[in-house]
N, C-alpha and C positions, 0 to 999 in steps of 0.2 A: 798566357803568353806574357813574358816579362816586359816591363816598360822599356821603351827605347831610350838609350842614353846619349846625351850630347855633352861632351866635356865632363865636368864633375857633377852637374845637376841632372836630376832624373825628371823626365817629362811628366810622369804620372803624379809624383808627389811634389816636385820642385825642391826637394831636400836632398842633401848629400852629407856625407861625413865631414867634408871639407867646408868651412864656413865661407870661403871666398866664392862670389858669384861667377858664373860662366860669362866670359866676355864675348865669345864668338863660338859658333858651331862649325866654322869653316875648318875642313880637315887639313892637316899638315901634309907635307910632301909624301910621307909614307902612307897616307890614307887614314891615319888615326885621328880622332878629334883632338883639338888643341884648345888652349885657353884664349889665344889671341891669333895674331897673324904671323907669329914666329914659332919656332919649334919650342916645345915646353921647357927643355933644360936651359935654353938661352934666355927665355923671357921671364923666368921665375924671379930672379933678383929685381928686375924692373917692376914686375907686378907687386912684389912685396913692398918695394919702395913707394909706389903709388898708393897702395892701400894704407901704409903708415902715414903718408903725407895727407891723405884724405881724412884719416882719423884725427890728426893733429889740427887740420883746418876746421873741422867740425867742432872740435873742443874750443878753439879760439873764437869762432863765430858765436858759439853759445854763451861764452863768457863776456862778450862785449855788451855794454849797456847802450841802449838806443839813445842817441843824442837828443831826439825830439822830446823825450820825457824829462830832460834835465831843466832845472830852473836857471834863469839868467842872473848873473851877478855882475854888477858894475860898481860896487862900492869899494873904494880904496881906503883901507883903514891902517892906522899907525898906533903903536902902543904908547905908553906914557913917556918913554925915552926917545920917541921919534923913529923907531924902527918899523919898517913895513911889515904888516901882518898878512900872511897869505890868506886867500879866500878859502871857504870850505871846499871839501872834495865833492865830486859829482855835480858840478854846476857848469854852465856855459859861461866862459869868461869874455869880458869886453876886451877891445884891443889894448886899452890902457893896462889892464891887469896882465895880459899876455906879455906886453913889453916889460913891465916891472919884474915879472917872474923870470923872464929870459935875461934881462939886463943885470939883475942882482944875482943870477946864477944860483937861485935858491935850492933847486932840486936837480939831481941828475936826470937825464932823458927818460929813463924807464920809470922813474918816480913821477915825472910830469904826466906821462901817459896813464899811470895807475890812478892818479888823483883827478886829472881832467882829461878824460879820453875824447871828449868832443872837440878839443882844441889842439891836442898834441898827439903825434903818432908814437910808435914804440921807440923811435930814435930820439925823441924829445923835440923834434922839429914840428912846425905848425902843420896841421892836416891840410893837404893841398886844396880840398874843396870847402875849406872853412870860409864862412861869410863874415865880412867885416861887421863888427857890432860895437855899439857905444860911441863914445867920442873919439875923435882922431888923436893920434899921438903926433905932436909937432915938436921937432928939435930945432932950436935956433943955433946956427953955426955962423959966426962972423956976421951976425945981423940978418941972416937969410933963413927963412923957414924951410925945413926939410922934413919929409915923412920917412921914418925908418923902414928899411926893407929887411924882412926876416927870412932867413934860409935862401936868400938870393932870388926869391920869386913872390913873396907875400908882402904887400905893402900894408902897413897898419894905418889905414886911412879912416877908419870909423864908418858908421852907418850912412852918414850924409854924403860922403864922397864915393860910396861903393858903386854907383852907377856911372 
């Protein structure tokens, strides 16, 4: 007796000539098995789009370096002419270094993320769940102290004022 088929997958072997997995064994209106809860011709573009997005997300997630394994950098260095030297790549930055990199506009957003993924997202903004680290950044304006706010939501307050 031949194995019973549901969608594209075969019950006996679990294999098919089509690499896409079966999403559902619910029959369509005409009684034939379908891949989802819509008729096969209408859901094929959406299924292909979702499969492509899943593949892209898996590639992106595999290429992200875990922030917990990066070393912490709080050293602000200048060259002999007095210009700010950026910290090495693949480190966690203190609030002072984040402020200097953004204020000097040293790198475009995508390069900030490529060099310091624990502190900047792909747009070059601060990662929303970033913890304040290092010393606070204090700006004195008209004799009053202010803490800079980055991206409209992130205060560069340093580790002592984080709580």
